C-alpha positions in Angstrom: 0.0 0.0 0.0 2.8 2.4 0.9 4.5 1.6 -2.5 1.2 2.4 -4.3 0.9 5.7 -2.5 4.5 6.7 -3.2 4.1 5.8 -6.9 0.8 7.8 -7.2 2.4 10.7 -5.3 5.5 10.7 -7.6 3.3 10.4 -10.7 1.2 13.3 -9.6 4.3 15.5 -9.0 5.7 14.6 -12.4 2.4 15.4 -14.1 2.0 18.7 -12.2 5.4 20.1 -13.4 4.3 20.7 -17.0 1.0 22.2 -15.7 2.9 24.6 -13.4 5.3 25.5 -16.3 2.4 26.1 -18.7 0.7 28.3 -16.1 3.8 30.4 -15.4 5.0 30.7 -19.1 1.5 31.5 -20.3 0.7 34.0 -17.5 0.2 36.9 -19.9 -2.0 34.8 -22.2 -4.2 33.6 -19.3 -4.4 37.1 -17.8 -5.5 38.6 -21.1 -8.1 35.8 -21.6 -9.4 36.4 -18.1 -9.8 40.1 -18.7 -11.5 39.5 -22.1 -13.9 37.0 -20.6 -14.9 39.2 -17.6 -14.9 42.5 -19.5 -12.7 44.3 -16.9 -11.2 47.6 -17.9 -8.7 50.0 -16.3 -10.4 52.8 -14.4 -10.8 56.1 -16.3 -9.5 57.8 -13.1 -6.1 56.3 -14.1 -6.2 56.5 -17.9 -8.3 59.6 -18.4 -11.0 57.7 -20.3 -11.4 57.2 -24.0 -10.5 60.0 -26.5 -13.7 61.7 -27.8 -12.1 64.3 -30.1 -8.8 65.0 -31.7 -7.6 68.3 -33.0 -4.7 68.3 -35.5 -2.2 71.2 -35.4 1.0 71.9 -37.3 3.4 69.4 -35.8 1.3 68.1 -32.9 -2.1 66.8 -31.9 -4.6 67.6 -29.1 -6.6 64.7 -27.7 -9.7 65.5 -25.6 -10.8 62.6 -23.4 -14.3 61.9 -22.1 -15.2 63.8 -18.9 -14.7 61.4 -16.0 -17.3 61.4 -13.1 -17.4 57.7 -12.6 -17.8 56.6 -9.0 -18.0 53.2 -7.3 -21.8 53.6 -7.4 -23.1 56.2 -9.8 -21.6 59.5 -10.6 -19.5 61.8 -8.4 -20.1 65.6 -8.0 -16.7 66.5 -9.3 -14.5 64.9 -11.9 -12.1 65.9 -14.6 -11.4 65.9 -18.3 -8.0 65.0 -19.6 -6.4 66.8 -22.4 -3.3 65.4 -24.0 -0.8 66.8 -26.5 1.5 64.6 -28.5 3.9 65.1 -31.4 6.1 62.9 -33.5 9.0 65.3 -33.5 8.4 67.1 -30.1 6.0 69.6 -28.8 6.4 73.4 -29.1 7.9 75.1 -25.9 4.6 76.8 -25.2 1.0 75.7 -26.0 -1.9 78.2 -25.6 -5.2 76.7 -26.7 -8.9 77.4 -26.2 -10.8 74.1 -25.9 -14.4 73.2 -26.3 -14.9 70.4 -23.8 -18.6 69.5 -24.5 -18.6 69.9 -28.3 -21.1 72.7 -28.5 -18.9 75.0 -30.6 -17.9 77.4 -27.8 -14.6 77.3 -25.9 -15.1 76.1 -22.3 -11.5 76.6 -21.1 -8.2 78.1 -22.1 -5.1 76.0 -21.3 -1.6 77.5 -21.3 1.1 74.9 -21.0 4.9 75.5 -20.8 6.3 72.2 -22.0 9.8 73.0 -20.8 8.9 73.7 -17.2 5.7 71.8 -16.9 3.8 74.8 -15.7 0.1 74.9 -16.7 -2.5 77.6 -16.3 -6.2 77.0 -16.8 -8.7 79.9 -17.4 -12.3 78.8 -17.1 -14.9 80.1 -19.6 -17.8 77.9 -18.4 -19.3 77.4 -15.0 -18.6 73.7 -14.9 -14.8 74.3 -15.1 -13.3 74.4 -11.6 -9.6 74.8 -12.4 -6.4 72.8 -12.9 -6.0 69.4 -11.4 -2.5 68.8 -12.6 -0.1 68.7 -15.5 1.9 65.6 -16.2 4.6 64.6 -18.6 4.2 61.1 -20.0 6.6 59.2 -22.2 5.4 60.7 -25.4 3.0 63.5 -24.5 2.0 66.1 -22.0 -1.3 65.7 -20.1 -3.4 68.4 -18.3 -6.4 67.4 -16.2 -9.0 70.1 -15.8 -11.4 69.7 -12.8 -15.1 69.8 -13.6 -18.4 70.1 -11.8 -20.9 67.4 -12.7 -24.0 69.2 -13.9 
């Protein structure tokens, strides 16, 4: 009986090694499949949400993201909209742009960004704009987050 238990134990251990290796080596595959099946996404509080409009300029592009008010349950009173500037060859040293956040044809905010120092100034034109949340340099772009009131 002890010999049978030992043989079964060794057989199980030998069979488990390829399973463990397949799990470790295929970790990215299995994690991507898990995310695809469950529909999980990264929070827009981290990514800025999806891009809703892109404005092309000479040498660079402005991407306006969806306003983010997502809460754990429902919507929050305050949120932000992320505005990103990217270029293939590099951004100009100073960006000064009036931006229509809600797509109604009227500028809601003016953003001035110094790409050399990282200093940003936000001038609100609409009541929902509360001010600057932050300016961040990413690997290939500059991002400004503008605080908004949920109306």
